[in-house]
TIMILO-859714 format. One record per residue: y, z, x of N, C-alpha, C in turn; residue in three letters. Coordinates in steps of 0.05 Angstrom, whole numbers, padded with zeros to 5 digits, always signed. Layout:
REM residues N
YZXYZXYZXALA;...
***
This chain:
REM residues 395
-00024-00001+00018+00007+00003+00000+00021-00003+00020MET;+00039-00015+00008+00067-00019+00029+00083+00006+00024ALA;+00099+00017+00042+00112+00045+00042+00142+00032+00024GLU;+00150+00051+00008+00171+00043-00006+00200+00048+00015SER;+00226+00039+00002+00248+00040+00016+00256+00070+00014SER;+00248+00084+00003+00254+00118+00001+00242+00124+00023THR;+00208+00121+00026+00197+00136+00046+00201+00121+00076GLN;+00211+00096+00079+00217+00088+00102+00246+00107+00108ARG;+00262+00111+00100+00295+00118+00101+00288+00150+00111ASP;+00265+00169+00107+00264+00190+00114+00262+00196+00138ILE;+00285+00214+00153+00284+00219+00184+00261+00223+00194PRO;+00258+00210+00220+00226+00217+00228+00244+00233+00258ARG;+00229+00261+00264+00238+00274+00287+00221+00300+00291GLY;+00230+00316+00316+00204+00335+00318+00213+00359+00304PRO;+00235+00356+00295+00241+00390+00282+00231+00387+00256ALA;+00223+00408+00241+00216+00408+00218+00236+00424+00202LYS;+00239+00419+00175+00258+00431+00158+00245+00455+00141ARG;+00264+00471+00140+00251+00493+00115+00275+00503+00098VAL;+00272+00494+00074+00295+00504+00064+00319+00490+00059ASP;+00319+00462+00077+00346+00450+00078+00352+00461+00102GLY;+00337+00471+00125+00354+00479+00153+00335+00471+00167LEU;+00345+00465+00196+00327+00456+00215+00317+00480+00230ALA;+00290+00476+00235+00277+00500+00246+00285+00502+00274ALA;+00286+00525+00288+00297+00537+00313+00278+00514+00332PRO;+00288+00506+00350+00273+00492+00377+00260+00513+00388ARG;+00238+00502+00408+00226+00522+00422+00235+00543+00433PRO;+00258+00534+00449+00264+00549+00470+00284+00569+00461GLU;+00296+00564+00434+00310+00590+00421+00288+00610+00414VAL;+00267+00602+00394+00255+00619+00389+00235+00640+00414LEU;+00234+00624+00436+00227+00638+00453+00247+00663+00468ALA;+00274+00658+00468+00302+00669+00476+00294+00694+00459SER;+00290+00687+00425+00286+00711+00413+00271+00727+00419ILE;+00249+00721+00414+00225+00729+00421+00224+00749+00453THR;+00241+00739+00474+00243+00748+00493+00258+00774+00484ASP;+00281+00776+00471+00295+00790+00459+00284+00822+00449GLN;+00266+00809+00431+00248+00833+00413+00233+00845+00440HIS;+00226+00834+00452+00203+00847+00474+00220+00867+00489VAL;+00249+00853+00503+00260+00868+00517+00275+00897+00502LEU;+00287+00895+00473+00292+00917+00460+00263+00941+00465ARG;+00244+00927+00449+00222+00953+00453+00225+00968+00479VAL;+00219+00950+00502+00213+00960+00530+00237+00980+00540ILE;+00267+00965+00529+00290+00980+00542+00295+01007+00527GLY;+00277+01016+00503+00283+01037+00485+00266+01057+00492ASP;+00239+01046+00504+00217+01064+00508+00224+01084+00536SER;+00216+01111+00529+00223+01128+00550+00205+01121+00576PRO;+00180+01108+00562+00155+01104+00591+00143+01071+00585ALA;+00140+01064+00609+00133+01035+00606+00110+01027+00579PRO;+00108+01004+00571+00093+00999+00550+00073+00978+00551VAL;+00055+00972+00533+00033+00949+00539+00038+00933+00520SER;+00025+00906+00521+00029+00884+00503+00020+00891+00478ARG;+00004+00908+00474-00010+00918+00445+00013+00932+00433ALA;+00024+00951+00443+00048+00973+00430+00070+00948+00431GLU;+00076+00931+00441+00101+00916+00435+00096+00900+00412ILE;+00068+00882+00408+00067+00873+00389+00067+00895+00359ALA;+00051+00914+00364+00062+00931+00336+00087+00937+00332GLU;+00101+00948+00354+00123+00952+00347+00143+00929+00332ALA;+00134+00900+00346+00154+00880+00339+00148+00868+00316THR;+00118+00867+00315+00108+00848+00293+00095+00818+00302GLY;+00101+00818+00333+00099+00787+00341+00066+00787+00348LEU;+00057+00767+00352+00024+00764+00360+00017+00774+00386SER;+00000+00776+00392-00008+00784+00425+00000+00770+00446LYS;-00012+00741+00437-00004+00715+00446+00027+00709+00457PRO;+00037+00712+00437+00078+00714+00431+00087+00737+00449ALA;+00068+00760+00456+00083+00776+00472+00071+00774+00497VAL;+00048+00760+00500+00035+00759+00529+00062+00734+00538SER;+00064+00711+00538+00079+00690+00535+00109+00708+00540ALA;+00123+00720+00523+00149+00728+00533+00147+00746+00560ALA;+00123+00761+00562+00124+00787+00591+00113+00759+00610ALA;+00110+00742+00608+00105+00722+00633+00131+00707+00646ALA;+00140+00706+00623+00167+00689+00624+00193+00712+00639ARG;+00185+00736+00630+00207+00759+00635+00201+00771+00663LEU;+00172+00768+00672+00163+00774+00699+00176+00759+00717LEU;+00174+00728+00715+00179+00710+00726+00208+00706+00733GLU;+00227+00715+00714+00257+00720+00717+00262+00743+00737ARG;+00241+00759+00740+00245+00791+00756+00262+00810+00734GLY;+00266+00799+00704+00273+00823+00684+00252+00845+00689VAL;+00234+00839+00684+00203+00860+00678+00189+00865+00709LEU;+00179+00886+00711+00159+00888+00728+00137+00902+00720ARG;+00114+00897+00730+00086+00907+00720+00077+00929+00739ASP;+00080+00959+00715+00080+00978+00732+00048+00991+00735VAL;+00028+00977+00727+00002+00986+00737-00017+00985+00708GLY;-00036+00998+00705-00050+00992+00678-00057+01023+00671VAL;-00067+01024+00644-00077+01054+00631-00106+01043+00616ARG;-00114+01064+00623-00144+01062+00611-00147+01060+00580GLU;-00160+01046+00560-00159+01051+00533-00176+01069+00528GLY;-00176+01084+00498-00198+01098+00493-00233+01081+00491ARG;-00233+01057+00491-00263+01045+00490-00258+01029+00516ARG;-00252+01047+00539-00261+01031+00573-00239+01006+00572GLY;-00223+00997+00557-00211+00977+00568-00194+00984+00581GLY;-00170+00963+00589-00144+00974+00608-00126+00962+00591VAL;-00098+00970+00598-00072+00953+00592-00053+00951+00606ALA;-00045+00928+00616-00021+00927+00627+00001+00936+00624THR;+00021+00957+00638+00048+00968+00631+00065+00956+00643LEU;+00090+00952+00621+00114+00942+00634+00129+00960+00627PHE;+00158+00956+00651+00184+00961+00636+00205+00951+00651GLU;+00222+00951+00649+00252+00935+00660+00252+00944+00683ILE;+00258+00920+00706+00258+00923+00732+00285+00939+00742ASP;+00286+00960+00751+00312+00974+00754+00325+00956+00781PRO;+00313+00942+00803+00318+00935+00818+00336+00907+00811ASN;+00330+00898+00791+00340+00873+00782+00372+00862+00785HIS;+00388+00889+00784+00410+00886+00787+00419+00914+00785GLY;+00450+00919+00786+00460+00944+00788+00490+00943+00780ARG;+00504+00964+00771+00530+00974+00760+00541+00994+00785SER;+00568+00986+00785+00585+01004+00796+00604+01019+00781MET;+00613+01043+00787+00642+01052+00777+00660+01065+00794ALA;+00686+01053+00803+00700+01065+00825+00724+01083+00807VAL;+00722+01111+00816+00744+01126+00802+00763+01132+00822VAL;+00787+01127+00821+00812+01137+00838+00827+01157+00830ILE;+00832+01180+00830+00841+01203+00830+00866+01210+00853GLN;+00884+01223+00848+00905+01236+00866+00895+01246+00886ASP;+00870+01255+00879+00862+01280+00901+00831+01270+00920ASP;+00818+01254+00902+00789+01236+00910+00785+01209+00898ALA;+00769+01192+00917+00756+01170+00907+00724+01175+00903ILE;+00716+01167+00875+00688+01167+00874+00677+01140+00867THR;+00658+01142+00877+00636+01115+00876+00608+01117+00861VAL;+00604+01106+00844+00577+01116+00829+00566+01085+00822GLN;+00539+01079+00835+00522+01061+00822+00496+01068+00815THR;+00487+01050+00787+00471+01056+00772+00448+01028+00778ARG;+00428+01039+00765+00401+01016+00766+00404+01010+00736ASP;+00390+00980+00724+00387+00984+00702+00377+00997+00683LEU;+00361+01017+00697+00357+01042+00676+00372+01060+00666HIS;+00400+01050+00677+00419+01070+00677+00420+01104+00692GLY;+00396+01100+00719+00393+01117+00733+00416+01118+00757VAL;+00427+01142+00757+00449+01138+00785+00434+01141+00804VAL;+00438+01121+00822+00425+01109+00850+00439+01126+00870ARG;+00465+01124+00870+00486+01137+00893+00507+01146+00874ALA;+00522+01162+00891+00544+01182+00885+00561+01183+00906GLU;+00584+01173+00912+00595+01182+00943+00629+01186+00937LEU;+00634+01203+00951+00663+01210+00941+00679+01223+00969GLU;+00704+01216+00970+00717+01217+00990+00747+01235+00984ALA;+00753+01256+00999+00781+01263+00990+00803+01244+01001ALA;+00819+01241+00980+00849+01224+00993+00871+01244+00987VAL;+00897+01235+00996+00921+01253+00991+00931+01228+00972SER;+00953+01243+00953+00963+01229+00943+00995+01214+00951SER;+00995+01214+00971+01013+01207+01000+01002+01183+01014GLU;+00972+01176+01009+00961+01156+01022+00974+01129+01009SER;+00974+01108+01032+00989+01082+01031+00969+01066+01017ARG;+00976+01043+01016+00959+01023+00996+00936+01013+01021ARG;+00943+01011+01039+00916+01004+01060+00904+01023+01069ALA;+00909+01047+01066+00887+01064+01073+00872+01069+01047GLU;+00883+01073+01020+00867+01069+00994+00852+01049+00996LEU;+00858+01026+00999+00839+00998+01002+00815+01005+01016ILE;+00823+01015+01042+00800+01015+01060+00780+01035+01059LEU;+00790+01059+01049+00775+01083+01036+00751+01076+01013LEU;+00766+01059+00996+00752+01045+00971+00728+01025+00981VAL;+00737+01007+00997+00721+00989+01006+00697+01001+01023ASN;+00694+01026+01039+00687+01039+01055+00661+01050+01038GLY;+00667+01059+01016+00649+01078+00997+00640+01053+00983LEU;+00648+01033+00973+00633+01008+00963+00610+00999+00975ILE;+00615+00991+01007+00595+00985+01024+00578+01002+01025ALA;+00578+01031+01031+00558+01047+01033+00544+01057+01011ASP;+00551+01044+00979+00538+01045+00955+00521+01024+00956ALA;+00532+01000+00967+00514+00983+00968+00493+00978+00987GLN;+00497+00997+01012+00481+01001+01023+00452+01022+01019GLN;+00462+01045+01002+00445+01061+00994+00424+01045+00970ALA;+00439+01026+00953+00422+01017+00928+00425+00987+00934PHE;+00411+00966+00952+00423+00935+00952+00412+00919+00936PRO;+00408+00930+00909+00411+00906+00884+00436+00889+00882ALA;+00433+00864+00864+00449+00855+00865+00476+00870+00843PRO;+00498+00862+00848+00520+00874+00831+00523+00862+00811LEU;+00519+00873+00788+00528+00857+00762+00549+00861+00745LEU;+00557+00882+00746+00594+00896+00737+00597+00918+00751ALA;+00625+00914+00745+00642+00938+00762+00664+00954+00739ALA;+00664+00973+00741+00693+00983+00724+00706+01000+00746THR;+00732+01001+00744+00748+01015+00763+00773+01035+00743VAL;+00771+01060+00749+00793+01079+00734+00811+01085+00757SER;+00838+01085+00736+00854+01096+00754+00877+01116+00737ILE;+00897+01131+00747+00909+01148+00737+00926+01136+00716ALA;+00938+01118+00729+00963+01105+00709+00954+01088+00685ASP;+00963+01082+00671+00967+01059+00657+00965+01032+00660PRO;+00947+01014+00645+00935+00993+00662+00949+00965+00641VAL;+00961+00952+00649+00969+00929+00630+00941+00916+00616ASP;+00942+00918+00586+00921+00913+00570+00906+00877+00573ALA;+00931+00866+00581+00927+00834+00580+00918+00825+00612LYS;+00932+00838+00635+00926+00826+00663+00910+00847+00674LEU;+00905+00872+00663+00883+00885+00677+00896+00904+00705GLY;+00926+00894+00706+00934+00914+00730+00958+00941+00723VAL;+00953+00957+00751+00976+00980+00739+00996+00972+00733PRO;+01008+00989+00707+01037+00991+00700+01057+01001+00717LEU;+01075+01001+00727+01092+01023+00744+01111+01030+00721VAL;+01112+01057+00715+01130+01075+00704+01153+01086+00718LEU;+01177+01080+00700+01193+01098+00722+01191+01132+00734GLU;+01179+01145+00718+01177+01167+00713+01142+01167+00716ARG;+01128+01181+00728+01096+01186+00736+01092+01202+00746SER;+01069+01219+00736+01056+01252+00752+01042+01231+00772VAL;+01029+01206+00770+01014+01199+00786+01022+01171+00793PHE;+01043+01171+00811+01052+01135+00824+01034+01110+00825PRO;+01041+01092+00809+01020+01071+00811+01015+01056+00835ALA;+00994+01051+00847+00985+01045+00868+00991+01006+00865VAL;+01010+00987+00877+01013+00964+00863+00988+00947+00873PRO;+00969+00944+00862+00947+00927+00870+00930+00922+00855LEU;+00912+00894+00854+00899+00886+00838+00871+00890+00846ASP;+00851+00911+00830+00831+00920+00843+00809+00893+00846PRO;+00813+00875+00832+00802+00849+00835+00796+00833+00863ARG;+00827+00835+00874+00826+00823+00898+00827+00841+00920ALA;+00835+00872+00916+00837+00885+00937+00811+00904+00944ALA;+00789+00907+00925+00767+00921+00929+00742+00896+00928PHE;+00728+00906+00949+00704+00880+00947+00677+00883+00931ASP;+00696+00874+00904+00679+00875+00879+00670+00844+00869LEU;+00676+00822+00884+00679+00796+00884+00647+00783+00869SER;+00626+00802+00880+00605+00795+00869+00592+00797+00840ASP;+00612+00819+00831+00605+00827+00803+00616+00805+00786ALA;+00602+00795+00765+00616+00774+00741+00633+00788+00724ALA;+00634+00812+00719+00657+00824+00704+00669+00850+00728GLN;+00693+00845+00720+00704+00874+00738+00724+00880+00713VAL;+00722+00911+00703+00745+00916+00688+00757+00941+00700VAL;+00783+00945+00696+00802+00966+00700+00814+00980+00681ILE;+00816+01002+00675+00827+01020+00657+00837+01045+00660ASP;+00859+01062+00649+00868+01087+00657+00846+01106+00657ASN;+00850+01133+00672+00826+01148+00672+00820+01162+00637ASP;+00841+01160+00624+00840+01177+00599+00826+01159+00582VAL;+00832+01134+00584+00816+01118+00564+00791+01113+00576ASN;+00781+01122+00599+00751+01120+00609+00743+01147+00600TRP;+00753+01168+00601+00744+01196+00590+00741+01195+00559ALA;+00759+01181+00546+00754+01174+00520+00731+01165+00514THR;+00725+01138+00524+00698+01130+00517+00674+01149+00524LEU;+00673+01161+00549+00649+01175+00553+00648+01198+00529GLY;+00665+01206+00516+00666+01232+00501+00657+01217+00480GLU;+00662+01195+00468+00652+01181+00446+00613+01172+00452PHE;+00611+01162+00472+00579+01163+00485+00567+01181+00484ARG;+00579+01193+00498+00559+01222+00509+00577+01247+00507GLU;+00588+01250+00494+00607+01280+00494+00605+01294+00462GLY;+00619+01305+00465+00611+01324+00427+00621+01311+00410ALA;+00636+01297+00413+00640+01272+00392+00624+01244+00396LEU;+00604+01254+00408+00584+01230+00407+00579+01221+00380HIS;+00595+01193+00372+00587+01178+00346+00605+01177+00333GLY;+00624+01191+00340+00648+01195+00315+00675+01174+00324CYS;+00677+01159+00309+00686+01131+00303+00720+01131+00310GLU;+00730+01162+00297+00761+01165+00294+00774+01190+00313ASN;+00774+01191+00335+00787+01214+00346+00811+01204+00372PHE;+00825+01225+00374+00840+01222+00394+00832+01240+00421VAL;+00836+01238+00433+00831+01248+00469+00857+01258+00476TYR;+00858+01282+00490+00884+01295+00498+00873+01307+00530ILE;+00884+01290+00546+00885+01314+00574+00902+01319+00583HIS;+00899+01351+00590+00914+01373+00592+00915+01372+00624PHE;+00931+01365+00642+00930+01368+00670+00958+01374+00684GLY;+00960+01358+00703+00981+01351+00717+01000+01335+00703ARG;+00990+01319+00689+00997+01307+00666+00983+01307+00642GLY;+01001+01298+00618+00987+01294+00595+00987+01270+00582ILE;+00958+01261+00580+00952+01234+00576+00932+01237+00540GLY;+00937+01212+00535+00922+01209+00510+00904+01182+00508GLY;+00882+01185+00494+00867+01165+00488+00853+01165+00458GLY;+00858+01136+00450+00854+01132+00418+00827+01119+00421MET;+00811+01139+00399+00785+01119+00398+00779+01107+00367LEU;+00790+01094+00352+00792+01089+00324+00772+01059+00317LEU;+00764+01070+00293+00746+01058+00285+00719+01044+00301ASP;+00714+01062+00321+00691+01058+00342+00708+01044+00366GLY;+00732+01040+00368+00732+01025+00391+00758+01031+00401ARG;+00766+01029+00429+00790+01045+00444+00816+01025+00428LEU;+00843+01042+00425+00863+01032+00424+00880+01028+00444TYR;+00887+01008+00462+00908+01011+00481+00932+01002+00473ARG;+00934+00996+00456+00972+00982+00452+00975+00954+00450GLY;+00999+00944+00452+01007+00921+00463+01004+00918+00487HIS;+01010+00933+00505+01012+00927+00536+00992+00952+00550ARG;+00984+00968+00536+00964+00983+00547+00977+01014+00548GLY;+01000+01016+00536+01009+01046+00535+01013+01058+00509LEU;+00994+01052+00496+00983+01078+00477+00961+01103+00485ALA;+00979+01122+00472+00970+01149+00478+00979+01166+00496GLY;+01008+01152+00510+01017+01169+00529+01032+01190+00522GLU;+01019+01215+00513+01027+01234+00499+01053+01250+00512VAL;+01049+01246+00535+01067+01270+00559+01092+01260+00556GLY;+01102+01234+00544+01125+01214+00538+01136+01224+00515TYR;+01121+01232+00494+01135+01244+00469+01160+01256+00471LEU;+01179+01252+00458+01212+01273+00458+01199+01296+00446ARG;+01218+01318+00459+01214+01343+00454+01233+01352+00430ASP;+01252+01331+00423+01269+01332+00400+01293+01353+00403GLY;+01300+01359+00431+01329+01365+00440+01347+01351+00443GLY;+01367+01366+00452+01394+01349+00449+01386+01343+00486SER;+01375+01350+00503+01376+01337+00527+01352+01310+00531GLU;+01340+01304+00511+01322+01286+00500+01303+01279+00526HIS;+01293+01302+00534+01266+01303+00545+01242+01297+00535ARG;+01222+01297+00547+01198+01292+00541+01184+01316+00544ASP;+01155+01320+00530+01143+01342+00529+01130+01350+00558ILE;+01132+01330+00570+01120+01341+00601+01143+01354+00616THR;+01173+01344+00609+01191+01351+00622+01195+01387+00610GLU;+01190+01387+00584+01197+01415+00573+01172+01431+00574ARG;+01161+01424+00582+01125+01441+00590+01137+01456+00619LEU;+01141+01436+00635+01154+01450+00666+01174+01463+00661ALA;+01195+01454+00650+01216+01482+00646+01213+01508+00632ALA;+01190+01503+00615+01177+01525+00603+01167+01549+00623ALA;+01156+01543+00646+01148+01558+00668+01119+01544+00672GLY;+01114+01519+00665+01084+01514+00673+01093+01488+00705LEU;+01115+01485+00712+01120+01465+00729+01138+01476+00746GLY;+01148+01458+00770+01168+01470+00784+01195+01448+00778THR;+01216+01464+00778+01237+01447+00776+01246+01422+00789ALA;+01256+01403+00780+01263+01378+00801+01232+01363+00803GLY;+01220+01367+00799+01186+01357+00801+01184+01350+00773GLN;+01170+01325+00772+01155+01319+00747+01134+01319+00740TYR;+01121+01333+00726+01090+01334+00722+01082+01371+00717GLY;+01070+01377+00714+01059+01405+00707+01053+01415+00740LEU;+01046+01441+00749+01035+01454+00769+01012+01465+00761ASP;+00989+01458+00768+00963+01473+00760+00958+01496+00766LEU;+00968+01504+00789+00968+01541+00789+00989+01557+00780ARG;+01013+01540+00770+01030+01561+00754+01019+01562+00729MET;+01010+01540+00724+01001+01534+00693+00970+01551+00684ALA;+00959+01553+00703+00935+01567+00702+00939+01599+00701THR;+00962+01612+00720+00974+01641+00713+00972+01649+00685GLU;+00993+01629+00663+00994+01641+00642+00974+01629+00627HIS;+00959+01607+00629+00944+01600+00606+00914+01615+00605LEU;+00914+01632+00632+00884+01635+00632+00890+01671+00623SER;+00908+01678+00614+00917+01709+00610+00906+01716+00579ARG;+00896+01735+00572+00894+01749+00550+00904+01773+00544SER;+00920+01777+00525+00936+01764+00509+00955+01743+00526PRO;+00966+01718+00513+00970+01700+00525+01006+01709+00535LEU;+01015+01700+00556+01039+01708+00564+01061+01688+00542THR;+01088+01692+00541+01106+01684+00522+01106+01646+00538SER;+01098+01647+00560+01104+01619+00570+01079+01598+00557VAL;+01054+01614+00558+01034+01597+00544+01034+01598+00513ALA;+01049+01615+00505+01054+01611+00468+01074+01586+00468LEU;+01095+01588+00485+01111+01561+00483+01105+01536+00483GLU;+01085+01533+00508+01066+01511+00508+01046+01507+00494ALA;+01035+01524+00479+01019+01521+00453+01037+01512+00430ALA;+01057+01519+00433+01071+01501+00409+01083+01483+00411ASP;+01093+01468+00435+01106+01449+00443+01081+01424+00438VAL;+01060+01434+00453+01031+01413+00453+01018+01411+00425LEU;+01017+01435+00409+01006+01432+00381+01026+01413+00364ALA;+01053+01409+00370+01065+01400+00350+01060+01368+00361LEU;+01062+01363+00382+01056+01334+00392+01026+01327+00381ALA;+01011+01342+00384+00987+01334+00372+00985+01326+00345ILE;+00996+01344+00331+00998+01338+00301+01017+01313+00295ALA;+01033+01315+00309+01052+01283+00304+01028+01263+00311ASN;+01018+01265+00335+00998+01241+00339+00974+01237+00312VAL;+00968+01263+00304+00950+01266+00287+00960+01248+00256ALA;+00984+01256+00246+00994+01243+00227+01002+01220+00231ILE;+01006+01204+00252+01005+01176+00258+00976+01161+00244ALA;+00958+01172+00261+00933+01162+00266+00915+01171+00242VAL;+00915+01194+00238+00896+01204+00223+00866+01208+00234ASN;+00865+01221+00255+00836+01221+00272+00822+01241+00255PRO;+00793+01240+00258+00780+01258+00246+00772+01287+00267GLN;+00777+01275+00295+00782+01304+00309+00807+01292+00330ALA;+00801+01318+00350+00819+01311+00369+00800+01332+00396VAL;+00793+01313+00419+00777+01324+00443+00796+01330+00461ALA;+00796+01357+00468+00816+01366+00484+00802+01374+00512PHE;+00810+01357+00537+00801+01360+00562+00814+01359+00576GLY;+00808+01358+00604+00826+01365+00632+00821+01388+00645GLY;+00839+01395+00665+00831+01417+00674+00843+01443+00664PRO;+00864+01436+00644+00881+01460+00635+00872+01464+00598LEU;+00845+01452+00602+00836+01460+00572+00813+01479+00574SER;+00810+01496+00591+00778+01511+00593+00789+01539+00589THR;+00810+01545+00576+00822+01570+00569+00819+01584+00542PHE;+00799+01594+00527+00801+01595+00509+00820+01611+00494PRO;+00833+01630+00499+00858+01644+00480+00872+01626+00476ALA;+00880+01602+00500+00904+01587+00491+00890+01561+00474PHE;+00869+01554+00468+00859+01534+00459+00857+01548+00428THR;+00846+01570+00426+00851+01580+00394+00878+01576+00383GLU;+00898+01587+00402+00925+01585+00399+00936+01556+00391ALA;+00923+01541+00398+00935+01509+00402+00918+01502+00372LEU;+00896+01514+00369+00883+01500+00344+00897+01517+00318ARG;+00906+01538+00320+00919+01553+00297+00949+01540+00290GLU;+00951+01534+00317+00984+01518+00317+00990+01484+00304ARG;+00964+01473+00310+00955+01448+00295+00958+01448+00270ILE;+00937+01465+00261+00932+01463+00233+00957+01481+00215ALA;+00969+01495+00228+01003+01496+00213+01015+01474+00201ARG;+01018+01455+00216+01037+01431+00219+01028+01403+00212VAL;+00998+01402+00208+00982+01384+00203+00983+01378+00175SER;+00981+01355+00163+00974+01350+00132+00945+01338+00130ILE;+00935+01337+00145+00902+01331+00150+00891+01345+00169ASP;+00878+01372+00177+00878+01375+00197+00854+01369+00217THR;+00863+01358+00243+00836+01344+00251+00815+01367+00268PRO;+00791+01368+00270+00771+01384+00288+00784+01386+00314GLU;+00787+01408+00328+00799+01408+00354+00762+01413+00367LEU;+00756+01395+00394+00736+01407+00404+00743+01401+00436VAL;+00739+01426+00448+00737+01421+00481+00725+01401+00498VAL;+00737+01381+00512+00710+01364+00520+00712+01361+00550SER;+00679+01358+00555+00676+01361+00588+00674+01335+00599THR;+00678+01312+00578+00682+01282+00586+00700+01283+00611SER;+00688+01258+00631+00704+01256+00654+00710+01225+00652THR;+00721+01215+00672+00735+01187+00674+00709+01168+00685PRO;+00691+01188+00703+00671+01175+00714+00647+01170+00697LEU;+00643+01191+00673+00622+01186+00658+00624+01167+00644LEU;+00652+01155+00632+00661+01134+00617+00658+01110+00626GLY;+00667+01109+00655+00670+01083+00669+00641+01077+00680ALA;+00628+01093+00686+00598+01096+00692+00583+01083+00671GLY;+00587+01089+00647+00564+01082+00624+00571+01053+00615LEU;+00605+01048+00617+00614+01018+00606+00604+01005+00628GLU;+00605+01004+00659+00591+00990+00675+00563+00982+00676ALA;+00545+01005+00668+00527+01001+00663+00516+00983+00638HIS;+00534+00980+00618+00533+00967+00586+00533+00937+00597ARG;+00554+00931+00616+00563+00908+00625+00537+00893+00639LEU;+00528+00908+00662+00506+00901+00679+00487+00893+00655ALA;+00475+00911+00637+00454+00898+00620+00461+00869+00605LEU;+00488+00871+00600+00499+00852+00583+00494+00819+00602GLN;+00503+00818+00629+00497+00806+00650+00464+00791+00655GLU;+00458+00815+00645+00419+00808+00656+00410+00800+00639ALA;+00430+00796+00615+00410+00788+00589+00395+00809+00574GLY;+00401+00840+00574+00384+00849+00564+00400+00865+00546LEU;+00385+00869+00522+00392+00889+00503+00414+00916+00516PRO;+00434+00920+00500+00452+00940+00507+00449+00967+00492GLN;+00455+00989+00499+00451+01008+00491+00466+01011+00460PRO;+00452+01017+00436+00467+01016+00411+00487+01046+00404THR;+00508+01047+00396+00528+01064+00392+00516+01084+00363GLU;+00521+01108+00365+00507+01117+00346+00519+01113+00319SER;+00515+01125+00297+00529+01119+00272+00553+01148+00274PRO;+00572+01141+00258+00595+01160+00252+00582+01190+00250ALA;+00597+01209+00259+00585+01243+00251+00592+01244+00227ARG;
***
């Protein structure tokens, strides 16, 4: 029988169609299968077998075996031996190969530089620190940082996939370089970390303000783990803030969001609250910023001194105004001057008095190194094509 014209016009091709849609190409299906396999292996605290992967994913054992072979060839997985079964059989065990790549976090503070590197399991493989003076010149700083980077590379010589850099000053949200402010507790070092530091091997390099990194660390592993709306307040030589809104860091137009220390105190002298607190007795006349030793003498006493009570009034009003503007669920209170219970309680009471929707006040132990290290690890997983950690749901 001759074909009808309708039959002859039907397109002939390798792709089958299901419900009007072209079926995925074999390489796409293989990639999807690989991701399912990697997710199970990455989420498991111990090496897993093909059978366990098949059970967890619903994939067939041949599909899992094919995926494992591809991933072993790429160097993403490694075979860690066998496990005897209950009926005398043996099962090959797999895990993510931690030596496939590494991440690095570089934290620059006014008194120290820290370089931390992690493997693809997220395990810290090297953490190096060197003291630095706030008077250090740019060339000295670059030399010191690059020396630590080289030492970390020698300690764990896997390919560098991603790096993060933390500095004490605000960072231009678009250009990723330090912003030089007229007044600052920590004068900015005018350099581009991507060009100055030996991080060129990394596919991604992200630079941000230290308070933003501490905020991210608080969200991912801190007391406010999974809370999607909170403000982080750093109380130390300077007063800074980080904003985690709807599960994302908010940096503002240029990266200056959260600079709480520059909020005006409302007086006739047009001072900001950093100047106000220094003048109240937490700092030295003529110097911008707080003196940690002087502040500790007042904030650590019980009952609190009049200076500490005034500081609580000033800081609580600033925090309450920020809370009124963005309505966070909580406030994470961190930094070297956040560790005094009597002062924290006075702060909590005063915030409640002047708030319209009082946020929970939580003392934070998160650090810039925690946040920068976790984000560098996440970016490294992304570069390796591995599943990234999922954030916890909101509290």
